[in-house]
N, C-alpha and C positions, 0 to 999 in steps of 0.2 A: 576460619575461613582456611580451605585447603590453600596450597601452594600453586594451583593452577586458577583459581581466582583472585590469589592474590594478584599474580600475572596478568591475569586478563583487566583487573582494576586498573592497573600501574601503567599497562599498555593501551588505556581507556576503549576496551573493545566490551566493554560489560554490553549483555542482549540485553534485548526486552524482554524474553523467556524468563525472567529473571523477576519482571512484575509481574505479580499476578493479575493488575488492573489490565494491562494492555493485553491488547486482542490482534494479532497478526493480521498482514495481508493476504495469507493464506484465508486464513476464515474469512475474513470482511468479503475479500473481492474472490466467493467461490464460484463454482460453474455455475450455479442457478443463478447467483445475482449477475456476473459478465454477459450468461448467456440471455436475461431478461433486458438488462437495459445497452447492450451493445452487441457488436457481430462476432464477438471472442467468445471465447471459452474459459479461458484464462488472464489474469492481470498482467503474467507476462508475455504473454500473446498483444495484450493491450499495449504495451510498454514499449514490445519491442517494433512496431505499427510505428510509431512514434521517433523511431530510431533515438530512443533514451538509452542510454547505459546506465542501467537500473541493477544492483545485486543484491543492496539492501534496502530498506525503508529510507533511510536516511538519504540516502542515492533520490528518491523519490522528493524527498525536502528540499534538497538541493537543485534541481529541475526551477528555472526560472516559473512564479507563478502565469506571467503572461504566455508563454511558451506551452504549458501545460494544460493550461484552462482551453486556449484552442484546441490541441489535441482534445480534449474530454469532449467541447464542443461537436467535433467533426467526429468522432468516431462511438460516440455516446448519445442518450438519450437527457443528458444534464447540458445544464448552462457554464457550469463553473467546475473545477475540481474541488471546493469546497460542498457542495452538494450532494456531487458523488460521494462523498466522504459521508454527510451526514446521514444521507439514505444509507451507506451502508451500514452505518453504527444502528439507524434505527430496526432495520432489519434482522442484524444480527442480535439485538436484545431481544426483539420480541420472538425471536426463535429461540 
């Protein structure tokens, strides 16, 4: 383990990229997916429209479910965040 990795671990800043099974939101909610299911070309545009302050995937997890579900219903073709995330995962695996 390098000194930088040790410092990141000690500071609680391990990134998802370290997990080979993790798929980033950028890949899951790519332009094709967002254009197909919403009026946005990116996940960033989508969360910005909802006035959510999102810089990391953890920030998305911190949004109260009820608020995020309402935003998903208003701005996408999904009934809630869970179904949006599940569909994105299925389409990613299929491709």
